[in-house]
N, C-alpha and C positions, 0 to 999 in steps of 0.2 A: 686618748684615754690615759690618764695619769698613772693609775694603778694597773700593773700588768697581771692579769688573772690568767692562770693556766690550769688545764684539767688535772694534771698530775704533779703535785707539789714537789715530790722527790725525784722526778724524772730529769735527766740531763739533756733531753731533747728540747729543741726550741718550741715555741708555742705552736707554730705551724704544723710541725710533725706530731705534736701531742694532740692537736685538734683532729688531724687526719686519723690517728690511731683511735681516738675516742669515738668518732663517728663510724669508723669501721666496726668497732665493738658493738655499738647500739643499733646498727642499721636494720637488723631483722625485726625489732619490735618498736622502732622509732615512731612510725605512723600511728599505731594504736595508742601508745603512751601519750603522744602529743594531743590526740583527741580528748583523752581523759584529763590531762593536766590543764588544758585550755577550756574545758567544758564545750569544745566544739566551736567556740566563738572565732577561732582563727580562720575558719572557713568563710565567715562573713567578711572579715578583714581582707582576705585574699580577693574576694569578689570585687571589692572597692578598688583594689590595685588593678585588676583586669579592666574595669570600666575606665580608669584613667588612661591606661595604655591603649585600649580599643578606640578611644575618642581621637587618637592621633593617627589612626589608620596605618600602622607600621607594616613594613614588608619583612624586615629582618630584626629579630628580637634575641637578646641575650639575657638569660636568667642565671645570675651568679649565686654561688652557694645553693644550688638547686636542690641538694639533698636527694630525696627519693622522687623528685620531679612533680610534686603536687602543683606548684605554680606554673611550671613549664607546660604541663598538660592543660591547665586552665587557659593558658595564653593562646592555645589553638583557637579559642573562641574569638580572638581579636581579628582573625582573618589573615594574619601574617603568613607569608609563604615559607619562611624558614625560622625555626626556633632552636636555639642552642641552650641546653642546660649544662652549666659548668660547675664542677665541684672538685675539691681536693681528695675526697673520700671515694675510692673505688667501690667500697662496700655499699655505700648509699646509692651510687650510680647504678650498681647491678640490680638493686631493688627497683629503682626507677625505670630501668630498661624493660623489665618484666611488665610493669604497670602500663608503660607506653605501648608495648606490643599488644596487651589486652585491649587497649583502647583503639588499636589499629592506627596508631599515629607515628609509627616508626619512620615513615618517609618524610614526615614534616619535622619531627623533633629528634635532634641528635644530642646524645649525652657525652660530654667530654670531660676527661680528668685533666685538670690543669690548676695552676696557682693563680688565684684571683689578684695577686700582687704582681704578676708577670703574664698578662693576658696574651695568648698567642694569635693576636689579630692586628690587622693594619689600623692606622689612624682612621677615624671617621667611618667606621664599618656598620654600626648598628643604629637603627631608627629609635629603638627603645631598649633600655636596660633596667632590669629589676633585681632587687635583692630582698628576700624575706627572711628575717631573723638570721642574718649572716654577717653583717658588717661588724658586729661586736666580736666576731671570731678572727678578724683580720689581725695579723701580727703587728703590722704597721698600718693603722687606719688611714692616714693621709696618703701613703703610698698606694694602697688599694683604691682609694677614691680617685687619685690622680690617673691611675690606669683606666678606670671607668670613664673619666672625663676624656681621655685620649681616644678611646675607641668609639665613643658616642658621636653620632653625626651632629653637625650644627643644626639647631632647632629640634634635635631629638629630645625625648623625655627620659629622665632617670627617676625611678620610683623606688623608695626604700620603705619596707615595713619592718619595724623594730620595736622591741619592748621599751617601755618607759615606766616611770614611777608616778602614780597619782599624787596630786598635791593636797587634796581635800580629805578631811575626816568624813566618814569612816573608811573610805576607799583605800587610802594610803595604808592604814593599819591592816585592813583585810588583805591587801596585796602583799604586804611584808610577811604576814603569817603564811599565806599560801606559797610564796616563793621560797622563803627561808626555812619553813618547817615542813609543809606538806609535800612540796615538790621533791626535796631530797629523800623523804621517806618513801614516796611512791617509786622513785628511781631505784632505791635500794631493794625494795620488795620485788619489783618486776623486771629490772634490767640486770644483765650479767656484769655490766660495768657499774660498780657501786658508787663511783665518784662523779660520773658524768653529769647527773642531774644537779648535783651540788655546784659543779662548775657553771652550768647553764644559768643557775640562779645568781651566782656571784658575778658572772660576766654581765648579766642584765642590769644588776644594781650599779655596776661601775661604768656603764656606758654613758657618754655625754649626750643625753637626749635633749629634745626641745631646741631652744635657741642656741645652746652650745654646739649642737650638731649642725644647725643652720649656719652658724659662723664658720665652722670647719669647711662646709660645702662652698661657701662664698670665698674662703681663702684659697681653695683649690682652683676656683675660676667659674664655678657654676653660677647661673643667674636664675631669676624667677623662683627663688627658693621659698618654699612654703612648708609648714608642718600642720598636720591635721590629727589631733589626739583622738583616739578611739576608746570606746567603752570606759568612760570615767578616767582615761589617761593611762590605762595599763599597757597600751601600745600606741604607736604614732606612725602615720603614713607621711613620708616626706616626698616632695616632688621638686625637681630642678631641671634646668636645661642648660644649653651653652650656645654662644653666638657662633 
């Protein structure tokens, strides 16, 4: 990502610390606002991610940037015996642990606070690794992806769900209006962190989506790299593996 987008322009903290602070701030109303902002379509995208992972019959799964655990909870449907949801924000994880307990999945899903760019796991640990709307928050994108590559087992699957920008009229114009105008307004009205949703919009626009991201994955060493645009291109699902 050429342009370094950070949540708090005047902060002296690095991007990683700012992202942690931002998600701690918005953790309590993050789920509700997400459903409103995405019109609930993100649920459909996550189901496709689950289907891709389930097809590989994984035993051990890591969900990075798990947030409040939506994807980690859904990953229980894959039949995996162990699921780890990892995030830098303890505030988001605390919300996630409550949701996991309500679903009676605390024995299967563990929520771990850690840095996605310094994963606390051995090489070749996980059969599947997922990231939903999180890679654009990495301070060093290639470093984070290299860590994922390291802990993924040979022949394991890596699935990324991330925002992208539609190329065709009128979807591109509609997307730009929604993300640059509506999203920040909604965030300012309903979130106690007035800049968080402006950052999420800006970071999405700056993310190297599509073939640019495919090429970064290949540079790291991933193979079988594919991208699958969703809903006119407002999001993309990427899949990759390693030898």
